[in-house]
ROLUMTOR-151652 format. One record per residue: residue in one letter; x, y, z of N, C-alpha, C, O in turn. Coordinates in Angstrom, 2 decimals, decimal comma. Layout:
! residues N
REC res    n_px    n_py    n_pz   ca_px   ca_py   ca_pz    c_px    c_py    c_pz    o_px    o_py    o_pz
REC   A       X       Y       Z       X       Y       Z       X       Y       Z       X       Y       Z
...
END
This chain:
! residues 195
REC res    n_px    n_py    n_pz   ca_px   ca_py   ca_pz    c_px    c_py    c_pz    o_px    o_py    o_pz
REC   M   70,12  -19,91   38,03   70,80  -19,99   39,28   71,96  -19,07   39,45   72,15  -18,50   40,52
REC   L   72,74  -18,91   38,41   73,90  -17,98   38,41   73,49  -16,54   38,70   74,15  -15,79   39,42
REC   I   72,28  -16,18   38,04   71,82  -14,77   38,31   71,51  -14,66   39,76   71,88  -13,64   40,34
REC   E   70,92  -15,54   40,39   70,60  -15,50   41,77   71,84  -15,35   42,71   71,85  -14,63   43,70
REC   F   72,86  -16,09   42,29   74,14  -16,05   42,99   74,76  -14,69   42,92   75,25  -14,15   43,92
REC   L   74,74  -14,12   41,71   75,34  -12,76   41,42   74,72  -11,63   42,28   75,40  -10,71   42,73
REC   K   73,50  -11,77   42,48   72,76  -10,77   43,24   73,56  -10,47   44,62   73,55   -9,32   45,08
REC   N   74,19  -11,41   45,22   74,83  -11,22   46,51   76,36  -11,54   46,35   77,04  -11,75   47,36
REC   T   76,89  -11,56   45,16   78,36  -12,02   44,94   79,38  -11,10   45,62   80,54  -11,49   45,72
REC   F   79,03   -9,91   46,07   79,94   -9,05   46,71   80,01   -9,29   48,28   80,83   -8,71   48,99
REC   K   79,10  -10,19   48,75   79,04  -10,40   50,29   79,89  -11,60   50,53   79,84  -12,59   49,80
REC   N   80,69  -11,49   51,60   81,36  -12,66   52,16   82,18  -13,40   51,10   82,11  -14,62   50,95
REC   V   82,98  -12,58   50,35   83,66  -13,14   49,14   84,61  -14,26   49,46   84,94  -15,02   48,54
REC   R   85,08  -14,43   50,63   85,95  -15,54   50,98   85,20  -16,61   51,80   85,86  -17,51   52,32
REC   G   84,02  -16,57   51,94   83,27  -17,54   52,74   82,84  -18,76   52,01   82,56  -18,70   50,82
REC   K   82,78  -19,92   52,70   82,47  -21,19   52,16   81,00  -21,21   51,56   80,78  -21,91   50,57
REC   P   80,01  -20,48   52,15   78,67  -20,59   51,61   78,72  -19,90   50,12   78,08  -20,37   49,19
REC   R   79,47  -18,86   49,99   79,54  -18,24   48,68   80,16  -19,15   47,68   79,63  -19,31   46,59
REC   T   81,28  -19,76   48,02   81,98  -20,81   47,20   81,08  -21,92   46,83   81,04  -22,28   45,65
REC   D   80,34  -22,52   47,75   79,50  -23,61   47,41   78,32  -23,11   46,54   77,88  -23,87   45,67
REC   A   77,82  -21,96   46,72   76,76  -21,46   45,87   77,31  -21,19   44,40   76,63  -21,45   43,40
REC   L   78,55  -20,68   44,34   79,17  -20,50   42,98   79,27  -21,83   42,34   78,81  -21,97   41,20
REC   H   79,85  -22,86   42,99   79,95  -24,19   42,32   78,60  -24,76   41,92   78,48  -25,33   40,84
REC   D   77,59  -24,62   42,74   76,23  -25,09   42,30   75,77  -24,39   41,05   75,22  -25,00   40,14
REC   A   76,01  -23,04   41,02   75,56  -22,17   39,89   76,28  -22,63   38,65   75,66  -22,86   37,61
REC   I   77,62  -22,76   38,75   78,35  -23,06   37,57   78,09  -24,41   36,94   78,11  -24,57   35,72
REC   L   77,83  -25,42   37,85   77,45  -26,70   37,33   76,08  -26,65   36,78   75,82  -27,37   35,81
REC   A   75,19  -25,87   37,28   73,81  -25,77   36,67   73,87  -25,18   35,27   73,14  -25,58   34,36
REC   E   74,84  -24,14   35,13   74,98  -23,57   33,83   75,54  -24,55   32,84   75,10  -24,58   31,69
REC   L   76,53  -25,38   33,25   77,05  -26,42   32,39   75,94  -27,38   31,96   75,78  -27,66   30,77
REC   W   75,17  -27,87   32,96   74,11  -28,84   32,61   73,03  -28,28   31,72   72,47  -28,96   30,87
REC   N   72,75  -26,98   31,95   71,68  -26,31   31,11   72,13  -26,24   29,64   71,36  -26,52   28,72
REC   K   73,32  -25,87   29,48   73,92  -25,67   28,12   74,27  -26,97   27,41   74,08  -27,14   26,21
REC   Y   74,82  -27,92   28,27   75,27  -29,15   27,71   74,72  -30,33   28,57   75,40  -30,81   29,47
REC   P   73,56  -30,73   28,29   72,78  -31,68   29,25   73,47  -33,02   29,31   73,32  -33,70   30,33
REC   T   74,19  -33,46   28,35   74,88  -34,70   28,37   75,87  -34,90   29,60   76,13  -35,99   30,11
REC   Y   76,36  -33,70   30,00   77,26  -33,68   31,16   76,55  -34,06   32,45   77,19  -34,55   33,38
REC   K   75,26  -33,87   32,51   74,53  -34,03   33,78   74,45  -35,44   34,20   74,79  -35,75   35,34
REC   D   74,01  -36,35   33,34   73,81  -37,79   33,69   75,00  -38,65   33,54   75,04  -39,74   34,12
REC   N   76,02  -38,23   32,75   77,13  -39,11   32,47   78,19  -39,11   33,45   79,13  -39,88   33,28
REC   Y   78,16  -38,27   34,53   79,26  -38,16   35,45   78,60  -38,03   36,89   77,48  -37,56   37,11
REC   A   79,47  -38,50   37,83   79,18  -38,17   39,23   79,91  -36,99   39,65   81,13  -36,96   39,53
REC   W   79,25  -35,99   40,14   79,89  -34,63   40,40   80,15  -34,38   41,83   79,32  -34,62   42,70
REC   R   81,31  -33,92   42,05   81,73  -33,57   43,46   82,49  -32,21   43,53   83,16  -31,76   42,60
REC   F   82,32  -31,62   44,70   82,94  -30,26   44,83   84,25  -30,34   45,70   84,36  -31,19   46,59
REC   E   85,21  -29,43   45,42   86,44  -29,30   46,16   87,05  -30,64   46,44   87,17  -31,09   47,58
REC   E   87,45  -31,27   45,31   88,14  -32,63   45,30   89,63  -32,41   45,26   90,16  -31,53   44,58
REC   N   90,25  -33,24   46,00   91,78  -33,25   45,94   92,21  -34,21   44,85   91,89  -35,39   44,90
REC   L   92,91  -33,72   43,89   93,43  -34,63   42,75   94,94  -34,59   42,82   95,54  -33,60   43,25
REC   H   95,55  -35,71   42,38   97,00  -35,62   42,27   97,43  -34,72   41,25   96,77  -34,59   40,22
REC   D   98,57  -34,03   41,48   99,08  -32,94   40,60  100,44  -33,36   40,07  100,96  -34,43   40,39
REC   A  101,02  -32,45   39,23  102,30  -32,71   38,61  103,42  -32,62   39,55  104,53  -33,03   39,20
REC   Y  103,21  -32,12   40,71  104,31  -31,98   41,78  104,22  -33,18   42,75  104,80  -33,13   43,84
REC   N  103,50  -34,25   42,38  103,32  -35,40   43,29  102,70  -34,98   44,60  103,05  -35,50   45,66
REC   G  101,77  -34,04   44,53  101,07  -33,49   45,64   99,54  -33,58   45,31   99,10  -34,37   44,48
REC   K   98,75  -32,69   46,03   97,36  -32,70   45,83   96,92  -31,32   45,39   97,51  -30,32   45,81
REC   F   95,93  -31,24   44,58   95,41  -29,91   44,00   93,97  -29,95   44,27   93,29  -30,83   43,74
REC   K   93,41  -29,02   45,10   91,96  -28,99   45,27   91,32  -28,40   44,10   91,63  -27,25   43,76
REC   V   90,43  -29,10   43,42   89,80  -28,70   42,25   88,23  -28,31   42,62   87,54  -29,04   43,34
REC   D   87,81  -27,20   42,10   86,44  -26,76   42,50   85,40  -27,79   42,29   84,66  -28,18   43,19
REC   I   85,36  -28,24   41,00   84,28  -29,16   40,58   84,89  -30,26   39,78   85,60  -29,98   38,81
REC   V   84,65  -31,59   40,18   85,13  -32,68   39,37   84,01  -33,57   38,96   83,14  -33,84   39,79
REC   G   83,97  -34,09   37,70   83,04  -35,03   37,21   83,75  -36,38   37,08   84,78  -36,44   36,41
REC   Y   83,26  -37,42   37,66   83,79  -38,74   37,70   83,01  -39,65   36,73   81,82  -39,47   36,51
REC   D   83,75  -40,67   36,15   83,04  -41,57   35,36   82,54  -42,65   36,29   82,71  -42,56   37,51
REC   K   81,87  -43,75   35,67   81,34  -44,80   36,54   82,34  -45,56   37,32   81,97  -46,21   38,30
REC   D   83,52  -45,53   37,00   84,67  -46,18   37,71   85,37  -45,25   38,63   86,46  -45,57   39,11
REC   L   84,76  -44,05   38,92   85,39  -43,01   39,74   86,68  -42,43   39,24   87,48  -41,95   40,05
REC   N   86,91  -42,45   37,99   88,08  -41,75   37,42   87,69  -40,28   37,14   86,63  -40,03   36,56
REC   P   88,51  -39,33   37,53   88,18  -37,95   37,17   88,23  -37,66   35,67   89,25  -37,90   35,02
REC   K   87,16  -37,18   35,15   87,18  -36,89   33,66   86,92  -35,49   33,38   87,36  -35,02   32,34
REC   I   86,24  -34,75   34,21   86,01  -33,32   33,95   86,44  -32,55   35,15   86,00  -32,81   36,27
REC   A   87,37  -31,54   34,89   87,80  -30,68   36,06   87,38  -29,25   35,68   87,57  -28,78   34,56
REC   I   86,80  -28,61   36,68   86,23  -27,32   36,44   86,83  -26,37   37,59   86,60  -26,60   38,78
REC   L   87,55  -25,34   37,20   88,13  -24,40   38,13   87,34  -23,06   37,98   87,23  -22,58   36,86
REC   C   86,82  -22,46   39,00   85,93  -21,36   38,97   86,57  -20,08   39,52   87,30  -20,12   40,50
REC   K   86,29  -18,95   38,87   86,63  -17,74   39,52   85,47  -16,73   39,27   84,85  -16,72   38,21
REC   C   85,20  -15,90   40,29   84,18  -14,95   40,29   84,61  -13,67   40,91   84,05  -13,25   41,91
REC   A   85,57  -13,05   40,36   86,19  -11,81   40,93   85,14  -10,68   40,67   84,43  -10,68   39,66
REC   N   85,10   -9,68   41,68   84,19   -8,67   41,59   84,74   -7,31   41,40   84,14   -6,43   40,79
REC   S   85,91   -7,15   41,94   86,57   -5,70   41,99   88,10   -5,83   41,83   88,73   -6,88   41,94
REC   N   88,61   -4,65   41,55   90,08   -4,46   41,42   90,69   -5,59   40,54   91,69   -6,20   40,92
REC   I   90,11   -5,83   39,41   90,44   -6,92   38,62   91,61   -6,65   37,67   92,41   -7,53   37,38
REC   G   91,68   -5,40   37,19   92,71   -5,01   36,34   94,16   -5,25   36,79   95,00   -5,68   36,01
REC   K   94,43   -4,97   38,06   95,71   -5,15   38,58   96,11   -6,59   38,68   97,29   -6,85   38,91
REC   N   95,25   -7,53   38,53   95,60   -8,93   38,69   95,44   -9,63   37,23   95,52  -10,85   37,18
REC   K   95,24   -8,95   36,15   94,91   -9,54   34,91   95,99  -10,55   34,38   95,63  -11,57   33,78
REC   Y   97,28  -10,26   34,59   98,33  -11,12   34,18   98,49  -12,23   35,17   98,81  -13,36   34,79
REC   N   98,29  -11,93   36,41   98,41  -13,04   37,37   97,22  -14,06   37,07   97,48  -15,26   37,05
REC   Y   96,07  -13,65   36,87   95,03  -14,62   36,49   95,35  -15,46   35,26   95,04  -16,65   35,21
REC   A   95,97  -14,85   34,30   96,32  -15,62   33,09   97,41  -16,61   33,40   97,36  -17,76   32,96
REC   N   98,45  -16,17   34,20   99,49  -17,00   34,52   99,01  -18,22   35,41   99,49  -19,34   35,28
REC   C   98,08  -17,93   36,26   97,56  -19,00   37,10   96,74  -20,05   36,28   96,77  -21,24   36,59
REC   T   96,06  -19,59   35,28   95,23  -20,50   34,37   96,28  -21,44   33,66   96,09  -22,66   33,63
REC   I   97,26  -20,92   33,14   98,14  -21,71   32,35   98,87  -22,73   33,30   98,94  -23,93   33,04
REC   G   99,39  -22,16   34,41  100,08  -23,00   35,41   99,21  -24,03   35,98   99,68  -25,16   36,15
REC   E   97,98  -23,78   36,30   97,09  -24,74   36,90   96,72  -25,82   35,89   96,56  -26,99   36,26
REC   A   96,59  -25,43   34,60   96,24  -26,42   33,53   97,50  -27,40   33,51   97,31  -28,61   33,48
REC   A   98,65  -26,93   33,51   99,86  -27,85   33,51   99,93  -28,72   34,81  100,28  -29,90   34,79
REC   R   99,59  -28,06   35,93   99,63  -28,81   37,19   98,68  -29,99   37,21   98,97  -31,05   37,77
REC   L   97,50  -29,75   36,55   96,51  -30,84   36,55   96,78  -31,93   35,56   96,39  -33,08   35,78
REC   T   97,45  -31,59   34,43   97,45  -32,46   33,30   98,88  -33,10   33,01   98,95  -34,23   32,54
REC   V   99,93  -32,39   33,30  101,29  -32,81   32,98  101,84  -33,78   34,01  101,89  -33,43   35,19
REC   G  102,25  -34,96   33,64  102,82  -35,92   34,52  101,92  -36,53   35,50  102,35  -37,16   36,47
REC   T  100,61  -36,33   35,23   99,63  -37,01   36,09   99,05  -38,20   35,46   99,26  -38,33   34,25
REC   N   98,33  -39,11   36,08   97,78  -40,15   35,46   96,21  -39,90   35,11   95,46  -40,82   34,78
REC   H   95,84  -38,65   35,22   94,43  -38,33   34,90   94,25  -38,41   33,38   95,06  -37,93   32,59
REC   D   93,17  -39,02   33,04   92,77  -39,15   31,63   91,53  -38,22   31,43   90,43  -38,70   31,18
REC   F   91,75  -36,89   31,56   90,63  -35,95   31,42   90,10  -35,95   30,11   90,83  -36,12   29,14
REC   E   88,74  -35,75   30,01   88,15  -35,42   28,77   88,01  -33,92   28,59   87,90  -33,48   27,45
REC   K   88,01  -33,12   29,64   87,92  -31,67   29,65   88,29  -31,05   30,95   87,91  -31,46   32,04
REC   V   89,12  -29,97   30,74   89,42  -29,20   31,93   89,02  -27,77   31,56   89,51  -27,19   30,59
REC   L   88,08  -27,20   32,40   87,55  -25,88   32,13   87,91  -24,87   33,16   87,87  -25,18   34,35
REC   F   88,26  -23,70   32,78   88,47  -22,58   33,71   87,32  -21,64   33,46   87,21  -21,06   32,38
REC   V   86,49  -21,48   34,43   85,26  -20,68   34,23   85,37  -19,45   34,99   85,54  -19,47   36,21
REC   N   85,25  -18,32   34,27   85,36  -17,04   34,98   84,01  -16,27   34,74   83,52  -16,14   33,62
REC   V   83,51  -15,82   35,80   82,30  -14,96   35,79   82,58  -13,57   36,29   82,84  -13,38   37,48
REC   L   82,53  -12,58   35,40   83,11  -11,28   35,62   82,10  -10,13   35,25   81,38  -10,28   34,27
REC   P   82,04   -9,04   35,98   81,24   -7,89   35,46   81,95   -7,29   34,36   83,18   -7,25   34,31
REC   T   81,14   -6,79   33,42   81,65   -6,01   32,30   82,42   -4,75   32,76   83,44   -4,35   32,19
REC   K   81,87   -4,21   33,78   82,43   -3,02   34,47   82,51   -3,31   35,93   81,51   -3,73   36,52
REC   A   83,63   -3,12   36,56   83,84   -3,56   37,91   84,37   -2,48   38,76   85,25   -1,76   38,31
REC   P   83,90   -2,29   39,98   84,45   -1,20   40,84   85,92   -1,44   41,27   86,38   -2,57   41,37
REC   I   86,58   -0,38   41,49   87,89   -0,32   42,13   87,59    0,19   43,46   86,99    1,26   43,56
REC   F   87,97   -0,51   44,55   87,72   -0,04   45,93   89,01    0,52   46,54   90,09   -0,03   46,36
REC   E   88,87    1,65   47,30   89,97    2,12   48,12   90,04    1,30   49,39   89,12    0,51   49,63
REC   T   91,00    1,44   50,18   91,12    0,63   51,42   89,91    0,81   52,33   89,46   -0,13   52,99
REC   G   89,40    2,03   52,35   88,17    2,17   53,25   86,87    1,69   52,64   85,83    1,73   53,30
REC   G   86,89    1,24   51,39   85,64    0,83   50,69   85,06    1,80   49,76   84,05    1,47   49,14
REC   T   85,59    2,97   49,60   85,11    3,94   48,64   85,42    3,56   47,20   86,53    3,11   46,88
REC   V   84,50    3,72   46,40   84,74    3,41   44,95   85,58    4,59   44,41   85,19    5,76   44,47
REC   S   86,79    4,18   43,86   87,68    5,31   43,21   87,65    5,31   41,74   88,18    6,24   41,13
REC   G   87,04    4,25   41,08   86,97    4,20   39,67   86,45    2,83   39,28   85,93    2,07   40,10
REC   Y   86,61    2,55   38,02   86,11    1,26   37,47   87,09    0,56   36,51   87,84    1,21   35,78
REC   D   87,06   -0,75   36,54   87,76   -1,58   35,59   86,81   -2,08   34,57   85,59   -2,08   34,75
REC   K   87,41   -2,52   33,45   86,54   -3,10   32,36   87,16   -4,50   32,08   87,94   -4,69   31,15
REC   P   86,77   -5,44   32,92   87,31   -6,84   32,80   87,08   -7,42   31,45   87,92   -8,21   31,02
REC   I   86,02   -7,11   30,73   85,76   -7,66   29,39   86,87   -7,21   28,49   87,20   -7,97   27,58
REC   E   87,47   -6,09   28,63   88,56   -5,64   27,80   89,82   -6,24   28,16   90,64   -6,53   27,29
REC   F   90,03   -6,46   29,40   91,29   -7,12   29,91   91,27   -8,61   29,39   92,32   -9,09   28,99
REC   K   90,18   -9,30   29,38   90,07  -10,62   28,89   90,30  -10,71   27,35   90,81  -11,71   26,86
REC   K   89,94   -9,71   26,65   90,32   -9,64   25,12   91,83   -9,49   25,04   92,51  -10,20   24,30
REC   R   92,34   -8,56   25,83   93,81   -8,16   25,70   94,73   -9,27   26,18   95,73   -9,60   25,54
REC   V   94,33   -9,85   27,38   95,17  -10,83   27,94   94,43  -12,23   27,74   93,88  -12,78   28,69
REC   D   94,44  -12,77   26,52   93,64  -13,90   26,20   94,56  -15,11   26,22   95,52  -15,24   25,46
REC   V   94,20  -15,97   27,13   95,03  -17,23   27,32   94,67  -18,39   26,35   95,36  -19,40   26,30
REC   S   93,59  -18,23   25,60   93,20  -19,21   24,74   94,14  -19,71   23,76   94,22  -20,93   23,63
REC   P   94,84  -18,97   23,06   95,81  -19,53   22,15   96,96  -20,19   22,76   97,55  -21,10   22,17
REC   I   97,31  -19,76   23,95   98,42  -20,50   24,70   97,92  -21,89   25,10   98,54  -22,93   24,86
REC   L   96,71  -21,82   25,75   96,17  -23,17   26,27   96,01  -24,12   25,03   96,30  -25,31   25,14
REC   F   95,56  -23,60   23,86   95,44  -24,52   22,75   96,78  -25,04   22,27   96,89  -26,20   21,88
REC   K   97,80  -24,21   22,29   99,10  -24,61   21,80   99,67  -25,75   22,63  100,27  -26,69   22,12
REC   F   99,43  -25,62   24,00   99,95  -26,66   24,90   99,07  -27,88   25,17   99,55  -28,99   25,43
REC   F   97,77  -27,64   25,08   96,88  -28,68   25,51   95,78  -29,05   24,49   94,92  -29,88   24,78
REC   G   95,81  -28,45   23,34   94,84  -28,70   22,26   93,44  -28,30   22,81   93,28  -27,30   23,50
REC   N   92,43  -29,15   22,45   91,12  -28,71   22,94   90,73  -29,33   24,27   89,58  -29,24   24,68
REC   L   91,69  -29,95   24,94   91,46  -30,54   26,29   91,14  -29,47   27,30   90,22  -29,62   28,10
REC   V   91,89  -28,41   27,28   91,82  -27,26   28,22   91,29  -26,03   27,66   91,83  -25,57   26,65
REC   E   90,29  -25,43   28,21   89,88  -24,12   27,75   89,29  -23,23   28,77   88,94  -23,67   29,86
REC   E   89,17  -21,97   28,46   88,64  -20,95   29,35   87,27  -20,60   28,86   87,07  -20,41   27,66
REC   V   86,35  -20,52   29,75   85,02  -20,10   29,53   84,68  -18,82   30,28   84,50  -18,87   31,49
REC   N   84,60  -17,70   29,63   84,36  -16,38   30,28   82,92  -15,97   30,08   82,40  -15,93   28,96
REC   M   82,25  -15,66   31,28   80,87  -15,14   31,21   80,92  -13,81   31,81   81,63  -13,60   32,78
REC   F   80,18  -12,86   31,27   80,21  -11,43   31,77   78,71  -10,99   31,97   77,76  -11,50   31,38
REC   Y   78,65  -10,03   32,84   77,28   -9,51   33,31   77,45   -8,04   33,56   78,55   -7,57   33,87
REC   D   76,32   -7,29   33,43   76,37   -5,87   33,79   75,76   -5,72   35,17   74,93   -6,54   35,57
REC   I   76,16   -4,63   35,96   75,50   -4,32   37,17   74,80   -3,15   37,02   75,33   -2,09   36,70
REC   E   73,39   -3,32   37,27   72,53   -2,17   37,16   72,90   -1,03   38,05   73,22   -1,20   39,23
REC   H   72,85    0,21   37,42   73,08    1,51   38,13   74,47    1,47   38,84   74,59    1,95   39,96
REC   I   75,48    0,91   38,22   76,73    0,79   38,88   77,30    2,20   39,24   77,99    2,38   40,25
REC   E   76,97    3,17   38,36   77,52    4,42   38,60   77,08    5,26   39,83   77,70    6,20   40,31
REC   T   75,90    4,77   40,25   75,33    5,39   41,50   75,84    4,81   42,73   75,47    5,33   43,78
REC   K   76,62    3,81   42,75   77,17    3,07   43,92   78,55    3,81   44,31   79,44    3,95   43,48
REC   T   78,65    4,23   45,53   79,90    5,02   45,90   80,80    4,28   46,88   81,94    4,65   47,14
REC   N   80,20    3,16   47,44   80,94    2,51   48,57   80,82    1,04   48,47   79,85    0,61   47,84
REC   K   81,63    0,21   49,00   81,63   -1,19   48,91   80,19   -1,72   49,45   79,60   -2,63   48,86
REC   K   79,71   -1,15   50,48   78,38   -1,56   51,05   77,33   -1,42   50,08   76,35   -2,17   50,16
REC   D   77,40   -0,50   49,10   76,37   -0,32   48,09   76,29   -1,52   47,18   75,30   -1,68   46,46
REC   F   77,31   -2,39   47,19   77,29   -3,55   46,36   76,87   -4,82   47,03   76,97   -5,90   46,44
REC   N   76,39   -4,70   48,31   75,97   -5,93   49,01   74,90   -6,62   48,28   74,88   -7,85   48,25
REC   E   73,94   -5,87   47,65   72,98   -6,46   46,74   73,01   -5,74   45,46   72,84   -4,53   45,40
REC   I   73,21   -6,47   44,49   73,14   -5,86   43,06   72,10   -6,51   42,21   71,53   -7,55   42,55
REC   V   71,86   -5,86   41,06   70,95   -6,40   40,08   71,87   -6,76   38,88   72,34   -5,87   38,16
REC   P   72,12   -8,06   38,68   72,90   -8,38   37,47   72,01   -8,51   36,19   70,93   -9,10   36,20
REC   L   72,54   -7,92   35,13   71,83   -7,90   33,90   72,72   -8,51   32,75   73,94   -8,60   32,84
REC   N   72,02   -8,91   31,68   72,75   -9,27   30,47   73,80  -10,38   30,69   74,86  -10,30   30,08
REC   L   73,58  -11,36   31,49   74,54  -12,43   31,63   74,77  -13,12   30,39   73,82  -13,57   29,75
REC   S   76,07  -13,26   29,96   76,34  -13,97   28,71   76,25  -15,52   28,96   76,24  -15,98   30,10
REC   E   76,19  -16,23   27,91   76,00  -17,68   28,08   77,23  -18,44   28,35   78,33  -18,04   27,97
REC   F   77,06  -19,56   29,01   78,16  -20,52   29,22   78,41  -21,15   27,82   77,52  -21,81   27,27
REC   K   79,61  -20,93   27,24   79,86  -21,50   25,94   81,28  -21,98   25,79   82,23  -21,22   25,95
REC   M   81,40  -23,26   25,48   82,75  -23,82   25,23   83,07  -23,65   23,74   82,20  -23,63   22,87
REC   K   84,33  -23,54   23,52   84,88  -23,48   22,06   84,89  -24,87   21,47   84,49  -25,09   20,33
REC   Y   85,37  -25,80   22,28   85,51  -27,15   21,77   84,68  -28,21   22,55   85,11  -28,66   23,61
REC   E   83,60  -28,57   22,05   82,67  -29,45   22,75   83,12  -30,91   22,52   82,47  -31,84   23,01
END
């Protein structure tokens, strides 16, 4: 399902249909790899949960127990381009959102997952849509690794799951419109460090 989603991931990147399709695909990946999550929770998308600021935080995917207590929170990102310039911002957001969901709230989470789906090599687009170069998100994620920080503050409750894929013939694409349909290859598996 995630491979199918990725074929059109560059289209309508801020649209609700793309967001819904991403949530469906991520949940399918979780269920495929960890089947016990499928039947033991009631799953809902874009749920508002109480946060550390006494406000609401819209969470991409939430798994509820039989008493409708939120037990699993999944926050998803599927950035496609210009990723390098935001690498520290992504890391800071992950740490901040983890605290926002868990510190000072009454949620008794079993797991909070930050799931990123990124190309191993990603285009950098100029304002007009021309490809000016390429980022290597897989290298950024190794260099700006939030896992030790998450573990220090949250133990095995909160973790980041990074999945990477290649884009077939990426070097032949010269403009944003060339990415409207891609062939994703070599998608890495959905894998948690702490089950």
